[in-house]
C-alpha positions as CSV (number, residue, x, y, z in Angstrom):
1,X,-78.1,22.4,-221.5
2,X,-79.0,20.5,-218.4
3,X,-82.7,19.6,-218.2
4,X,-84.8,19.8,-215.1
5,X,-85.1,16.7,-213.0
6,X,-88.2,14.5,-213.1
7,X,-90.9,14.7,-210.5
8,X,-90.4,12.6,-207.4
9,X,-93.7,10.8,-208.0
10,X,-92.5,9.0,-211.1
11,X,-91.9,5.3,-210.8
12,X,-88.2,5.5,-211.5
13,X,-87.4,7.9,-208.6
14,X,-85.2,6.4,-205.9
15,X,-85.3,8.4,-202.7
16,X,-81.9,7.2,-201.5
17,X,-80.2,8.5,-204.6
18,X,-79.0,12.0,-205.2
19,X,-81.0,14.2,-207.6
20,X,-78.6,16.7,-209.1
21,X,-80.2,19.7,-210.8
22,X,-77.3,21.0,-212.8
23,X,-74.2,19.8,-214.7
24,X,-72.1,21.4,-212.0
25,X,-73.8,19.3,-209.3
26,X,-73.2,16.2,-211.3
27,X,-69.5,16.9,-211.8
28,X,-69.2,17.7,-208.0
29,X,-71.0,14.4,-207.2
30,X,-68.6,12.5,-209.5
31,X,-65.6,14.0,-207.7
32,X,-67.1,13.1,-204.3
33,X,-67.8,9.5,-205.3
34,X,-64.2,9.1,-206.5
35,X,-62.9,10.3,-203.2
36,X,-65.2,8.4,-201.0
37,X,-65.1,5.0,-202.8
38,X,-61.4,5.0,-203.5
39,X,-60.7,5.6,-199.7
40,X,-63.2,2.9,-198.7
41,X,-61.2,0.2,-200.4
42,X,-58.7,0.0,-197.6
43,X,-61.0,0.9,-194.7
44,X,-61.1,-1.3,-191.6
45,X,-64.9,-1.9,-191.9
46,X,-64.5,-5.1,-194.1
47,X,-65.2,-8.6,-192.7
48,X,-63.7,-11.7,-194.3
49,X,-66.3,-14.0,-196.0
50,X,-65.5,-17.6,-197.0
51,X,-65.2,-18.1,-200.7
52,X,-63.5,-20.9,-202.6
53,X,-61.7,-19.9,-205.8
54,X,-60.3,-23.1,-207.3
55,X,-56.9,-22.3,-208.8
56,X,-57.1,-18.6,-208.1
57,X,-56.5,-16.1,-205.3
58,X,-59.9,-14.2,-205.0
59,X,-60.9,-13.2,-201.5
60,X,-64.3,-11.8,-200.5
61,X,-65.3,-9.4,-197.7
62,X,-68.5,-7.7,-196.7
63,X,-69.5,-4.8,-194.4
64,X,-72.6,-3.3,-192.9
65,X,-74.2,-0.2,-194.4
66,X,-75.8,2.2,-192.0
67,X,-78.8,3.1,-194.1
68,X,-79.6,-0.3,-195.6
69,X,-80.1,-4.0,-194.6
70,X,-78.2,-4.9,-197.7
71,X,-74.5,-5.4,-197.0
72,X,-71.7,-3.9,-199.1
73,X,-69.2,-6.3,-200.6
74,X,-65.5,-6.3,-201.6
75,X,-63.8,-8.9,-203.9
76,X,-60.1,-8.9,-204.7
77,X,-58.3,-11.1,-207.2
78,X,-55.6,-11.3,-209.8
79,X,-56.4,-10.9,-213.5
80,X,-53.7,-12.2,-216.0
81,X,-53.6,-9.0,-218.1
82,X,-51.9,-5.6,-217.9
83,X,-53.6,-2.8,-216.0
84,X,-54.6,-0.8,-219.1
85,X,-56.2,-3.8,-220.8
86,X,-58.4,-4.4,-217.8
87,X,-59.3,-0.7,-217.6
88,X,-60.2,-0.6,-221.3
89,X,-62.5,-3.7,-220.8
90,X,-64.3,-2.1,-217.9
91,X,-64.9,1.2,-219.5
92,X,-66.0,-0.1,-222.9
93,X,-69.5,1.2,-223.7
94,X,-70.3,-1.3,-226.5
95,X,-73.0,-3.7,-225.3
96,X,-71.7,-6.5,-227.5
97,X,-68.3,-6.3,-225.9
98,X,-69.6,-6.0,-222.4
99,X,-71.8,-9.0,-222.5
100,X,-68.7,-11.2,-222.7
101,X,-68.0,-10.5,-219.0
102,X,-71.0,-8.6,-217.6
103,X,-73.4,-11.4,-216.7
104,X,-77.1,-10.9,-217.7
105,X,-76.5,-7.6,-219.5
106,X,-79.1,-6.8,-222.1
107,X,-78.1,-3.2,-222.9
108,X,-75.5,-0.6,-222.0
109,X,-76.6,2.8,-223.1
110,X,-74.8,6.2,-222.7
111,X,-77.6,8.7,-222.0
112,X,-75.4,11.8,-221.8
113,X,-71.8,12.8,-221.6
114,X,-71.4,15.7,-219.1
115,X,-67.7,16.2,-218.8
116,X,-64.3,14.6,-219.1
117,X,-64.6,11.0,-217.8
118,X,-68.2,11.7,-216.6
119,X,-71.4,10.3,-218.2
120,X,-74.9,9.1,-217.4
121,X,-75.5,5.4,-218.3
122,X,-78.6,3.3,-218.5
123,X,-78.2,-0.5,-218.2
124,X,-80.6,-3.4,-218.4
125,X,-80.2,-6.9,-217.0
126,X,-82.2,-10.0,-217.5
127,X,-84.0,-11.7,-214.6
128,X,-85.6,-15.1,-214.5
129,X,-89.3,-15.4,-215.3
130,X,-91.6,-14.2,-213.8
131,X,-89.4,-11.5,-212.3
132,X,-89.1,-8.2,-214.2
133,X,-85.8,-7.3,-215.7
134,X,-83.7,-4.8,-213.7
135,X,-82.6,-1.4,-215.0
136,X,-79.9,0.9,-213.5
137,X,-79.6,4.7,-214.2
138,X,-76.2,5.7,-213.1
139,X,-73.5,8.3,-213.0
140,X,-70.3,6.8,-214.4
141,X,-66.9,8.3,-213.7
142,X,-63.3,7.2,-213.7
143,X,-59.8,8.5,-212.9
144,X,-56.2,7.5,-212.7
145,X,-54.5,8.1,-209.3
146,X,-50.7,8.3,-209.7
147,X,-50.2,8.2,-205.9
148,X,-51.5,4.6,-205.9
149,X,-50.8,3.8,-209.5
150,X,-54.5,2.8,-209.8
151,X,-57.4,3.3,-212.1
152,X,-60.9,3.7,-210.5
153,X,-64.1,3.1,-212.4
154,X,-67.4,4.0,-210.7
155,X,-71.0,3.5,-211.4
156,X,-73.5,5.0,-208.9
157,X,-77.3,5.2,-209.2
158,X,-78.8,8.7,-209.4
159,X,-82.1,10.4,-210.3
160,X,-81.6,12.0,-213.7
161,X,-83.9,14.1,-216.0
162,X,-86.5,12.6,-218.3
163,X,-85.2,9.1,-218.3
164,X,-88.3,7.0,-217.7
165,X,-88.2,3.3,-216.6
166,X,-88.0,1.1,-219.7
167,X,-91.1,-1.1,-220.3
168,X,-90.9,-4.4,-218.4
169,X,-88.2,-3.2,-216.1
170,X,-87.8,-2.3,-212.4
171,X,-85.5,0.6,-211.6
172,X,-82.9,-0.8,-209.2
173,X,-80.1,0.7,-207.1
174,X,-76.4,0.0,-207.4
175,X,-73.1,1.6,-206.5
176,X,-69.9,0.0,-207.6
177,X,-66.2,0.8,-207.8
178,X,-63.5,-1.1,-209.5
179,X,-59.9,-0.4,-208.6
180,X,-57.3,-1.6,-211.1
181,X,-53.6,-1.7,-210.2
182,X,-50.6,-3.7,-211.5
183,X,-49.3,-6.5,-209.3
184,X,-46.1,-5.4,-207.6
185,X,-44.4,-8.7,-208.4
186,X,-45.7,-8.9,-212.0
187,X,-46.7,-5.7,-213.8
188,X,-48.2,-7.8,-216.6
189,X,-50.9,-8.9,-214.2
190,X,-53.5,-6.8,-212.4
191,X,-54.9,-6.7,-208.9
192,X,-58.6,-6.1,-209.5
193,X,-60.9,-5.0,-206.6
194,X,-64.6,-4.6,-206.8
195,X,-66.6,-2.7,-204.2
196,X,-70.4,-2.9,-204.6
197,X,-73.8,-2.7,-203.1
198,X,-76.9,-3.7,-205.1
199,X,-80.6,-3.3,-204.2
200,X,-82.7,-5.0,-206.9
201,X,-85.9,-3.4,-205.5
202,X,-89.2,-5.0,-206.3
203,X,-89.7,-6.1,-202.6
204,X,-86.7,-8.5,-202.6
205,X,-85.8,-8.9,-198.9
206,X,-82.4,-7.8,-197.9
207,X,-81.4,-11.1,-196.4
208,X,-82.1,-12.7,-199.8
209,X,-79.9,-10.2,-201.6
210,X,-77.1,-10.8,-199.0
211,X,-77.1,-14.5,-199.8
212,X,-75.8,-13.5,-203.3
213,X,-72.7,-11.7,-202.1
214,X,-70.5,-14.3,-203.8
215,X,-71.5,-12.7,-207.2
216,X,-68.9,-10.1,-206.6
217,X,-66.1,-12.7,-206.5
218,X,-67.7,-14.4,-209.5
219,X,-67.5,-11.2,-211.5
220,X,-63.8,-11.1,-211.1
221,X,-63.6,-14.8,-212.0
222,X,-65.5,-14.0,-215.3
223,X,-63.1,-11.2,-216.1
224,X,-60.2,-13.4,-215.4
225,X,-61.5,-16.0,-217.8
226,X,-61.8,-13.4,-220.6
227,X,-58.0,-12.8,-220.4
228,X,-57.2,-16.5,-219.8
229,X,-58.5,-17.6,-223.2
């Protein structure tokens, strides 16, 4: 049974996030996110950003976001592994497996499974002293789209029932979408695209966050290294 949502006055409430009040609303939100983010990948809103990827092919883009000073980012690059292997890596819920490629991850927790390919997750990331660690409470969903031969894996922050902020953490905002498709010229390799926008909260200015947009490309570099060993 779905539990009622927390009061908006609690410290973990993010006003920019949806606050679904039923399982049906969560499933509808998951479907909406999949549609919106998968179509955003090839939108004409992206602006090329310089990024040097020694020995690789990663390219980086960003875009303005109407409701935020923090820009969205897109990184695209080749991973030397089959599509399904990359998908399995990105959907693994085991913290010990994820820390190999998910920089700064302290914990990846499944809070609730609400439907096929839909769950609520809670993740914690380390931050340098004296900054508090960051925590994300997110709706996770994924699908395979046969029309594009692509997997999509999405995490998007939401307000969810009775999940208080963990001690020593700040509840932050993030929305991300990985698209995973085989290279047309080499099906044993994968074209991996990351779309993301992250607001660490805690009064970090937007221009400071925007300076770190290269982290999206670096995430693909790290995943590439996992499969290059």
